[in-house]
PDB file of N, H, CA, C and O in Angstrom:
ATOM      1  N   MET A   1      89.703  99.248 165.603  1.00  0.00           N
ATOM      2  CA  MET A   1      91.099  99.929 165.188  1.00  0.00           C
ATOM      3  C   MET A   1      91.754 100.604 166.319  1.00  0.00           C
ATOM      4  O   MET A   1      91.103 101.359 167.042  1.00  0.00           O
ATOM      5  N   ILE A   2      92.891 100.398 166.497  1.00  0.00           N
ATOM      6  H   ILE A   2      93.420  99.785 165.910  1.00  0.00           H
ATOM      7  CA  ILE A   2      93.786 100.914 167.652  1.00  0.00           C
ATOM      8  C   ILE A   2      94.501 102.089 167.194  1.00  0.00           C
ATOM      9  O   ILE A   2      95.242 102.082 166.211  1.00  0.00           O
ATOM     10  N   LYS A   3      94.257 103.140 167.954  1.00  0.00           N
ATOM     11  H   LYS A   3      93.655 103.145 168.753  1.00  0.00           H
ATOM     12  CA  LYS A   3      95.073 104.480 167.552  1.00  0.00           C
ATOM     13  C   LYS A   3      96.463 104.549 168.223  1.00  0.00           C
ATOM     14  O   LYS A   3      96.630 104.495 169.442  1.00  0.00           O
ATOM     15  N   ARG A   4      97.338 104.659 167.401  1.00  0.00           N
ATOM     16  H   ARG A   4      97.202 104.703 166.412  1.00  0.00           H
ATOM     17  CA  ARG A   4      98.677 104.764 167.979  1.00  0.00           C
ATOM     18  C   ARG A   4      99.078 106.390 167.999  1.00  0.00           C
ATOM     19  O   ARG A   4      98.686 107.221 167.180  1.00  0.00           O
ATOM     20  N   SER A   5      99.888 106.613 169.052  1.00  0.00           N
ATOM     21  H   SER A   5     100.207 105.938 169.717  1.00  0.00           H
ATOM     22  CA  SER A   5     100.078 108.295 168.767  1.00  0.00           C
ATOM     23  C   SER A   5     101.397 108.075 167.953  1.00  0.00           C
ATOM     24  O   SER A   5     102.060 107.066 167.711  1.00  0.00           O
ATOM     25  N   GLU A   6     101.546 109.590 167.570  1.00  0.00           N
ATOM     26  H   GLU A   6     101.007 110.409 167.766  1.00  0.00           H
ATOM     27  CA  GLU A   6     102.507 110.082 166.770  1.00  0.00           C
ATOM     28  C   GLU A   6     104.240 109.606 167.146  1.00  0.00           C
ATOM     29  O   GLU A   6     105.163 109.271 166.403  1.00  0.00           O
ATOM     30  N   GLU A   7     104.155 109.740 168.425  1.00  0.00           N
ATOM     31  H   GLU A   7     103.405 110.013 169.028  1.00  0.00           H
ATOM     32  CA  GLU A   7     105.657 109.133 169.332  1.00  0.00           C
ATOM     33  C   GLU A   7     105.622 107.886 169.037  1.00  0.00           C
ATOM     34  O   GLU A   7     106.659 107.491 168.505  1.00  0.00           O
ATOM     35  N   PHE A   8     104.635 106.941 169.216  1.00  0.00           N
ATOM     36  H   PHE A   8     103.793 107.261 169.648  1.00  0.00           H
ATOM     37  CA  PHE A   8     104.723 105.603 169.042  1.00  0.00           C
ATOM     38  C   PHE A   8     105.165 105.127 167.592  1.00  0.00           C
ATOM     39  O   PHE A   8     105.982 104.220 167.436  1.00  0.00           O
ATOM     40  N   LYS A   9     104.580 105.787 166.577  1.00  0.00           N
ATOM     41  H   LYS A   9     103.916 106.524 166.704  1.00  0.00           H
ATOM     42  CA  LYS A   9     104.719 105.492 165.437  1.00  0.00           C
ATOM     43  C   LYS A   9     106.253 105.905 164.817  1.00  0.00           C
ATOM     44  O   LYS A   9     106.814 105.250 163.937  1.00  0.00           O
ATOM     45  N   GLN A  10     106.692 106.860 165.317  1.00  0.00           N
ATOM     46  H   GLN A  10     106.237 107.392 166.032  1.00  0.00           H
ATOM     47  CA  GLN A  10     107.902 107.557 165.105  1.00  0.00           C
ATOM     48  C   GLN A  10     109.268 106.694 165.638  1.00  0.00           C
ATOM     49  O   GLN A  10     110.357 106.609 165.071  1.00  0.00           O
ATOM     50  N   GLU A  11     108.782 106.005 167.086  1.00  0.00           N
ATOM     51  H   GLU A  11     107.897 106.074 167.547  1.00  0.00           H
ATOM     52  CA  GLU A  11     109.591 105.074 167.481  1.00  0.00           C
ATOM     53  C   GLU A  11     109.659 103.651 166.952  1.00  0.00           C
ATOM     54  O   GLU A  11     110.701 103.004 167.050  1.00  0.00           O
ATOM     55  N   ALA A  12     108.584 103.166 166.405  1.00  0.00           N
ATOM     56  H   ALA A  12     107.737 103.692 166.326  1.00  0.00           H
ATOM     57  CA  ALA A  12     108.261 101.977 165.595  1.00  0.00           C
ATOM     58  C   ALA A  12     109.004 102.080 164.273  1.00  0.00           C
ATOM     59  O   ALA A  12     109.377 101.047 163.717  1.00  0.00           O
ATOM     60  N   VAL A  13     109.235 103.263 163.747  1.00  0.00           N
ATOM     61  H   VAL A  13     108.932 104.102 164.199  1.00  0.00           H
ATOM     62  CA  VAL A  13     110.019 103.346 162.306  1.00  0.00           C
ATOM     63  C   VAL A  13     111.587 103.211 162.775  1.00  0.00           C
ATOM     64  O   VAL A  13     112.354 102.359 162.326  1.00  0.00           O
ATOM     65  N   ARG A  14     111.912 104.149 163.704  1.00  0.00           N
ATOM     66  H   ARG A  14     111.289 104.841 164.068  1.00  0.00           H
ATOM     67  CA  ARG A  14     113.182 103.864 164.424  1.00  0.00           C
ATOM     68  C   ARG A  14     113.764 102.690 164.533  1.00  0.00           C
ATOM     69  O   ARG A  14     114.758 102.275 163.938  1.00  0.00           O
ATOM     70  N   ILE A  15     112.986 102.083 165.456  1.00  0.00           N
ATOM     71  H   ILE A  15     112.178 102.421 165.939  1.00  0.00           H
ATOM     72  CA  ILE A  15     113.051 100.622 165.881  1.00  0.00           C
ATOM     73  C   ILE A  15     113.606  99.511 164.416  1.00  0.00           C
ATOM     74  O   ILE A  15     114.664  98.906 164.243  1.00  0.00           O
ATOM     75  N   ALA A  16     112.244  99.625 163.485  1.00  0.00           N
ATOM     76  H   ALA A  16     111.385 100.117 163.626  1.00  0.00           H
ATOM     77  CA  ALA A  16     112.356  99.007 162.249  1.00  0.00           C
ATOM     78  C   ALA A  16     113.904  99.140 161.436  1.00  0.00           C
ATOM     79  O   ALA A  16     114.537  98.189 160.977  1.00  0.00           O
ATOM     80  N   LEU A  17     114.254 100.396 161.408  1.00  0.00           N
ATOM     81  H   LEU A  17     113.739 101.168 161.781  1.00  0.00           H
ATOM     82  CA  LEU A  17     115.107 100.873 160.497  1.00  0.00           C
ATOM     83  C   LEU A  17     116.564 100.507 161.171  1.00  0.00           C
ATOM     84  O   LEU A  17     117.448 100.125 160.404  1.00  0.00           O
ATOM     85  N   THR A  18     116.859 100.617 162.655  1.00  0.00           N
ATOM     86  H   THR A  18     116.141 100.927 163.278  1.00  0.00           H
ATOM     87  CA  THR A  18     117.893 100.283 163.008  1.00  0.00           C
ATOM     88  C   THR A  18     118.164  99.054 163.956  1.00  0.00           C
ATOM     89  O   THR A  18     119.260  98.925 164.500  1.00  0.00           O
ATOM     90  N   SER A  19     117.220  98.229 164.126  1.00  0.00           N
ATOM     91  H   SER A  19     116.329  98.335 163.684  1.00  0.00           H
ATOM     92  CA  SER A  19     117.411  96.888 164.799  1.00  0.00           C
ATOM     93  C   SER A  19     117.817  95.746 164.305  1.00  0.00           C
ATOM     94  O   SER A  19     118.062  94.736 164.965  1.00  0.00           O
ATOM     95  N   GLY A  20     117.935  95.919 162.666  1.00  0.00           N
ATOM     96  H   GLY A  20     117.736  96.739 162.130  1.00  0.00           H
ATOM     97  CA  GLY A  20     118.343  94.746 162.105  1.00  0.00           C
ATOM     98  C   GLY A  20     117.415  93.467 162.055  1.00  0.00           C
ATOM     99  O   GLY A  20     117.626  92.413 161.454  1.00  0.00           O
ATOM    100  N   LEU A  21     116.218  93.863 162.924  1.00  0.00           N
ATOM    101  H   LEU A  21     116.046  94.719 163.413  1.00  0.00           H
ATOM    102  CA  LEU A  21     115.247  92.517 162.641  1.00  0.00           C
ATOM    103  C   LEU A  21     114.500  92.780 161.401  1.00  0.00           C
ATOM    104  O   LEU A  21     114.510  93.835 160.766  1.00  0.00           O
ATOM    105  N   PRO A  22     113.689  91.434 161.058  1.00  0.00           N
ATOM    106  CA  PRO A  22     112.687  91.570 159.943  1.00  0.00           C
ATOM    107  C   PRO A  22     111.625  92.553 160.316  1.00  0.00           C
ATOM    108  O   PRO A  22     111.338  92.643 161.509  1.00  0.00           O
ATOM    109  N   ARG A  23     110.952  93.365 159.366  1.00  0.00           N
ATOM    110  H   ARG A  23     111.185  93.291 158.396  1.00  0.00           H
ATOM    111  CA  ARG A  23     109.697  94.318 159.650  1.00  0.00           C
ATOM    112  C   ARG A  23     108.593  93.494 160.205  1.00  0.00           C
ATOM    113  O   ARG A  23     107.811  93.989 161.016  1.00  0.00           O
ATOM    114  N   ASP A  24     108.487  92.238 159.803  1.00  0.00           N
ATOM    115  H   ASP A  24     109.123  91.836 159.144  1.00  0.00           H
ATOM    116  CA  ASP A  24     107.342  91.472 160.423  1.00  0.00           C
ATOM    117  C   ASP A  24     107.517  91.122 161.697  1.00  0.00           C
ATOM    118  O   ASP A  24     106.515  90.860 162.361  1.00  0.00           O
ATOM    119  N   ARG A  25     109.136  91.031 162.435  1.00  0.00           N
ATOM    120  H   ARG A  25     109.950  91.244 161.895  1.00  0.00           H
ATOM    121  CA  ARG A  25     109.231  90.577 163.786  1.00  0.00           C
ATOM    122  C   ARG A  25     109.071  91.972 164.544  1.00  0.00           C
ATOM    123  O   ARG A  25     108.594  91.860 165.674  1.00  0.00           O
ATOM    124  N   VAL A  26     109.411  93.382 164.089  1.00  0.00           N
ATOM    125  H   VAL A  26     109.798  93.472 163.171  1.00  0.00           H
ATOM    126  CA  VAL A  26     109.226  94.267 164.677  1.00  0.00           C
ATOM    127  C   VAL A  26     107.641  94.671 164.928  1.00  0.00           C
ATOM    128  O   VAL A  26     107.254  95.236 165.951  1.00  0.00           O
ATOM    129  N   ALA A  27     106.903  94.338 163.973  1.00  0.00           N
ATOM    130  H   ALA A  27     107.217  93.879 163.142  1.00  0.00           H
ATOM    131  CA  ALA A  27     105.691  94.469 164.130  1.00  0.00           C
ATOM    132  C   ALA A  27     104.610  93.654 165.041  1.00  0.00           C
ATOM    133  O   ALA A  27     103.532  93.969 165.545  1.00  0.00           O
ATOM    134  N   SER A  28     105.391  92.463 165.020  1.00  0.00           N
ATOM    135  H   SER A  28     106.267  92.207 164.610  1.00  0.00           H
ATOM    136  CA  SER A  28     104.708  91.559 166.014  1.00  0.00           C
ATOM    137  C   SER A  28     105.404  91.762 167.499  1.00  0.00           C
ATOM    138  O   SER A  28     104.824  91.420 168.529  1.00  0.00           O
ATOM    139  N   ASP A  29     106.507  92.264 167.484  1.00  0.00           N
ATOM    140  H   ASP A  29     106.978  92.542 166.647  1.00  0.00           H
ATOM    141  CA  ASP A  29     106.988  92.662 169.012  1.00  0.00           C
ATOM    142  C   ASP A  29     106.139  93.855 169.408  1.00  0.00           C
ATOM    143  O   ASP A  29     105.746  93.879 170.575  1.00  0.00           O
ATOM    144  N   LEU A  30     105.829  94.770 168.662  1.00  0.00           N
ATOM    145  H   LEU A  30     106.148  94.751 167.715  1.00  0.00           H
ATOM    146  CA  LEU A  30     105.114  95.957 169.067  1.00  0.00           C
ATOM    147  C   LEU A  30     103.501  95.745 169.037  1.00  0.00           C
ATOM    148  O   LEU A  30     102.722  96.677 169.232  1.00  0.00           O
ATOM    149  N   GLY A  31     103.100  94.440 168.776  1.00  0.00           N
ATOM    150  H   GLY A  31     103.733  93.682 168.617  1.00  0.00           H
ATOM    151  CA  GLY A  31     101.518  94.330 169.002  1.00  0.00           C
ATOM    152  C   GLY A  31     101.014  94.927 167.661  1.00  0.00           C
ATOM    153  O   GLY A  31      99.890  95.429 167.664  1.00  0.00           O
ATOM    154  N   SER A  32     101.660  94.922 166.642  1.00  0.00           N
ATOM    155  H   SER A  32     102.574  94.515 166.640  1.00  0.00           H
ATOM    156  CA  SER A  32     100.898  95.472 165.383  1.00  0.00           C
ATOM    157  C   SER A  32     100.855  94.566 164.080  1.00  0.00           C
ATOM    158  O   SER A  32     100.582  95.048 162.981  1.00  0.00           O
ATOM    159  N   ALA A  33     101.129  93.273 164.265  1.00  0.00           N
ATOM    160  H   ALA A  33     101.350  92.881 165.158  1.00  0.00           H
ATOM    161  CA  ALA A  33     101.185  92.536 163.217  1.00  0.00           C
ATOM    162  C   ALA A  33      99.959  92.624 162.448  1.00  0.00           C
ATOM    163  O   ALA A  33      98.861  92.986 162.870  1.00  0.00           O
ATOM    164  N   ASN A  34     100.337  92.162 160.984  1.00  0.00           N
ATOM    165  H   ASN A  34     101.229  91.868 160.641  1.00  0.00           H
ATOM    166  CA  ASN A  34      99.174  92.264 160.455  1.00  0.00           C
ATOM    167  C   ASN A  34      97.888  93.468 160.226  1.00  0.00           C
ATOM    168  O   ASN A  34      96.785  93.382 159.687  1.00  0.00           O
ATOM    169  N   ARG A  35      98.441  94.338 160.749  1.00  0.00           N
ATOM    170  H   ARG A  35      99.337  94.408 161.186  1.00  0.00           H
ATOM    171  CA  ARG A  35      97.870  96.026 160.343  1.00  0.00           C
ATOM    172  C   ARG A  35      98.355  96.814 159.452  1.00  0.00           C
ATOM    173  O   ARG A  35      99.553  97.074 159.566  1.00  0.00           O
ATOM    174  N   ARG A  36      97.736  97.312 158.523  1.00  0.00           N
ATOM    175  H   ARG A  36      96.763  97.101 158.430  1.00  0.00           H
ATOM    176  CA  ARG A  36      97.916  98.228 157.713  1.00  0.00           C
ATOM    177  C   ARG A  36      97.279  99.513 157.793  1.00  0.00           C
ATOM    178  O   ARG A  36      97.514 100.373 156.944  1.00  0.00           O
TER     179      ARG A  36
END
């Protein structure tokens, strides 16, 4: 399992909420696709 910093997680949420892209695309772009 890959550990992500709190800063990374916060930035990922910001991108997901403001980019207008589908969440699966954001996850894929950030290298987190299919992770929960």
